[in-house]
C-alpha positions in Angstrom: -43.3 8.0 67.2 -44.9 8.4 63.8 -47.8 10.3 65.2 -45.5 12.6 67.1 -43.5 13.3 64.0 -46.6 14.1 62.0 -47.9 16.4 64.8 -44.5 18.3 65.0 -44.4 18.5 61.1 -47.9 20.0 61.0 -47.0 22.6 63.6 -43.8 23.7 61.7 -45.7 23.7 58.4 -48.5 25.9 59.8 -45.8 28.2 61.2 -44.2 28.3 57.8 -47.5 29.1 56.0 -48.3 31.7 58.6 -44.9 33.4 58.3 -45.0 33.5 54.5 -48.5 34.8 54.4 -47.8 37.6 57.0 -44.6 38.7 55.2 -46.4 38.9 51.9 -49.3 40.9 53.4 -46.9 43.3 55.2 -44.8 43.7 52.0 -47.9 44.3 49.9 -49.0 47.0 52.3 -45.5 48.6 52.2 -45.0 48.1 55.9 -41.7 46.2 55.5 -38.9 46.6 53.1 -37.3 43.9 50.8 -34.4 43.6 53.1 -36.7 42.8 56.0 -38.4 40.2 53.9 -35.0 38.6 53.2 -34.0 38.7 56.8 -37.3 37.1 57.8 -36.8 34.3 55.2 -33.3 33.5 56.3 -34.1 33.8 60.0 -37.5 32.0 60.2 -38.8 30.6 56.9 -35.7 28.8 55.7 -35.0 27.0 59.1 -38.7 26.1 59.3 -38.6 24.7 55.8 -35.5 22.6 56.6 -37.2 21.2 59.7 -40.3 20.3 57.6 -38.2 18.6 54.9 -36.1 16.7 57.5 -39.3 15.4 59.3 -40.7 14.4 55.9 -37.5 12.5 55.2 -37.7 10.7 58.6 -41.4 9.8 57.8 -40.3 8.4 54.4 -37.5 6.3 56.0 -39.9 4.8 58.6 -42.5 4.1 55.9 -39.9 2.2 53.8 -38.4 0.4 56.8 -41.7 -0.7 58.4 -43.4 -1.8 55.3 -40.4 -3.1 53.4 -41.5 -1.4 50.2 -39.5 -0.8 47.1 -39.8 0.8 43.6 -43.4 1.5 42.4 -44.9 0.2 45.7 -42.9 2.7 47.7 -43.9 5.5 45.4 -47.5 4.5 45.7 -47.2 4.5 49.4 -45.7 8.0 49.4 -48.5 9.3 47.3 -51.0 7.8 49.8 -49.3 9.0 53.0 -47.7 12.3 51.8 -50.4 14.3 49.9 -47.9 17.3 49.6 -45.5 15.1 47.6 -48.2 13.6 45.4 -47.6 16.1 42.5 -43.9 15.8 42.8 -44.1 12.0 42.6 -46.4 12.2 39.6 -44.1 14.6 37.8 -41.1 12.4 38.6 -42.9 9.3 37.2 -44.0 11.2 34.1 -40.5 12.3 33.3 -39.1 8.8 34.1 -41.6 7.2 31.7 -40.0 9.1 28.8 -36.6 7.7 29.7 -38.2 4.2 29.8 -39.7 4.5 26.4 -36.5 5.8 24.9 -34.8 2.8 26.4 -37.5 0.4 25.2 -38.4 -0.8 28.7 -41.9 -2.1 29.5 -43.0 -2.8 33.2 -43.9 -6.3 34.1 -43.0 -7.9 30.8 -40.8 -10.9 31.0 -40.3 -14.5 29.6 -43.6 -15.7 31.1 -45.7 -12.4 31.0 -46.9 -10.9 27.7 -47.4 -7.2 27.3 -50.1 -5.7 25.1 -49.9 -2.0 24.0 -53.0 0.3 24.1 -51.0 3.4 23.3 -51.2 3.3 19.5 -52.2 6.7 17.9 -51.5 8.8 21.0 -48.2 9.9 19.7 -50.1 12.3 17.4 -50.9 14.5 20.4 -47.3 15.3 21.5 -46.3 15.9 17.8 -49.2 18.3 17.4 -48.3 20.0 20.7 -44.7 20.3 19.5 -45.8 22.1 16.4 -47.9 24.5 18.5 -44.9 25.1 20.8 -42.7 26.1 17.9 -45.4 28.5 16.7 -45.8 29.8 20.2 -42.1 30.4 20.6 -42.1 32.4 17.3 -45.0 34.5 18.6 -43.4 35.1 21.9 -40.1 36.2 20.2 -42.1 38.8 18.2 -44.6 40.1 20.8 -42.5 40.2 24.0 -39.7 42.7 24.1 -37.9 41.4 27.2 -35.3 38.8 26.6 -35.4 37.3 30.0 -39.2 36.8 29.8 -39.0 35.3 26.3 -36.5 32.7 27.6 -38.5 32.0 30.7 -41.8 31.4 28.7 -39.9 29.3 26.2 -38.5 27.0 28.9 -41.9 26.7 30.5 -43.5 25.8 27.1 -40.9 23.2 26.4 -41.2 21.7 29.9 -44.9 21.5 29.6 -44.5 19.7 26.3 -42.2 17.2 28.0 -44.6 16.5 30.7 -47.5 16.0 28.4 -45.4 13.6 26.3 -44.4 11.8 29.4 -48.1 11.2 30.3 -48.6 9.3 27.0 -45.2 7.6 27.3 -46.3 6.1 30.6 -49.0 4.3 28.6 -46.4 2.8 26.3 -44.2 1.9 29.2 -47.0 0.1 31.2 -48.8 -2.3 28.9 -51.7 -4.6 29.7 -50.1 -7.8 31.2 -51.1 -11.4 30.6 -49.3 -14.0 32.7 -50.1 -17.7 33.1 -51.9 -16.9 36.3 -53.5 -13.5 35.9 -54.6 -10.6 33.8 -53.5 -7.0 34.7 -55.1 -4.0 33.0 -53.1 -0.8 33.2 -53.6 2.9 32.4 -50.1 4.4 32.6 -48.8 3.9 36.1 -52.3 3.0 37.4 -53.3 -0.6 37.8 -57.0 -0.5 36.8 -57.8 -4.1 37.4 -56.1 -7.4 38.2 -57.8 -10.8 38.1 -57.0 -14.5 38.0 -57.4 -15.9 34.4 -59.7 -18.5 35.9 -62.1 -15.6 36.7 -62.5 -14.8 33.0 -65.8 -16.0 31.7 -65.5 -14.8 28.1 -63.2 -12.7 26.0 -63.9 -11.7 22.4 -63.1 -9.1 19.7 -65.9 -6.6 19.9 -66.1 -3.0 18.9 -67.7 -0.3 20.9 -67.8 3.1 19.3 -69.8 4.8 22.0 -66.8 6.0 24.1 -63.8 7.9 23.2 -62.4 8.2 26.7 -62.2 6.1 29.8 -65.7 5.6 31.5 -67.7 3.6 33.8 -71.3 2.4 33.0 -72.8 0.3 35.7 -70.2 -2.5 36.3 -68.7 -2.0 32.8 -65.2 -0.4 32.7 -64.3 1.3 29.4 -60.5 1.8 28.7 -59.9 3.7 25.5 -58.6 7.0 24.2 -59.5 8.8 21.0 -60.8 5.5 19.4 -63.3 2.7 19.8 -62.7 -0.3 22.0 -62.0 -3.6 20.2 -62.0 -6.2 23.0 -64.7 -7.2 25.6 -63.9 -9.2 28.7 -66.6 -10.7 30.9 -65.7 -11.9 34.5 -67.4 -14.6 36.5 -67.0 -12.7 39.7 -66.8 -8.9 40.3 -63.3 -7.5 40.7 -62.3 -4.3 42.5 -61.3 -1.8 39.8 -59.7 1.7 39.8 -60.5 3.2 36.3 -59.1 6.5 35.3 -62.3 8.5 35.8 -63.2 11.4 38.1 -63.9 10.1 41.7 -67.4 11.7 41.6 -68.3 9.4 38.7 -67.0 6.3 40.4 -69.3 4.4 42.9 -67.9 3.7 46.3 -66.2 0.2 46.5 -66.6 -0.1 42.7 -66.1 -3.6 41.2 -66.2 -4.5 37.6 -67.8 -7.5 35.8 -67.1 -6.3 32.3 -64.4 -4.4 30.5 -64.3 -2.9 27.1 -60.8 -1.9 26.1 -58.7 -0.9 23.1 -55.6 -3.1 22.4 -53.2 -2.5 19.5 -53.1 -6.2 18.7 -56.6 -7.6 19.7 -56.2 -11.0 17.9 -53.1 -12.0 19.9 -54.6 -10.5 23.1 -57.8 -12.5 22.8 -55.9 -15.7 21.9 -53.6 -15.4 24.9 -56.7 -15.3 27.2 -58.9 -17.8 25.5 -56.9 -20.8 26.9 -58.1 -19.8 30.4 -61.8 -19.7 29.4 -61.6 -23.1 27.6 -60.3 -25.1 30.5 
C-alpha cells in the first residue's frame, strides 16, 4: 500500500512539475496570456497539488501509525522519509526553538537528568545581525522608491533574522545531558553522540584552541563554536556519532573514541561524569 501511494505521488508530482514548467516556458515565449496561465493553474496545477498534499498526508499518517512515533522522533522520521518536507520541518523546529527559549524550556532535563549549556557567547551573533538589519532597513527606505518593495524586503530581512536567531536558540534549548545511566551530547536538535556512562574511560578539563567550529579529526569529535574547547572525554569503546560537519568530511559509519567540547560550566560537567569513571 505504501509503495503504491509513493508511486502515485511521484506520478502526480512529475505531472505538476511538467505542467508548471511548460506554462512558464509558454508564457515566457508570449504564446499564452496571463488568463490562460490562471486557467491552467486552476484546472490542472491546483488539483494536482491537492492530490500530492493529500497523498503526503496519508503517508505521514501511516508512518506515525505503523511506527508509533511521537514528537521529535516523528519529526526525525518525516525528515528521513519525506525529503521535500525536510526544509519545512527544519524551519518549524527553528521557530519553535525560539518559543522554547523564551519559555525557559530545555529538552531532556528533569529531576534525574542534568543539562549543560554550550550556547554561551552565541547571542552576540543575533544581536549583531539585528543591528545590521536596522541599518539595512534604513538603506532600503532611502534607496528603494517603491513602498510595496520596501515593505517586502523589510519583512524578508526580519524573518531571516528570526530564523538565524532560532538556530542559536536551538542550542540553548537542547543542552548536553548527563543522566545516571548515560551521556548525550547535542548540537541543537541533533544528537551527536549517546553512550553509557560506564563507557567513559576518562573526562577532564582540557583546553584545545585549534578549532573554532565543529570538526572531526580521526576518531576525535570537536564540538565548539567561536571559542576553544574546555573538556575532553575519552571512551573505552567507539560510539557511532553524528557531528555537525559536512558529509564529505565524515567517514562512512563514523564512530568516536574521543570528544573535545565546550561547556559553559566545565567544572560541574566533569564532576557529574567522574563518578562513572571512578567506579
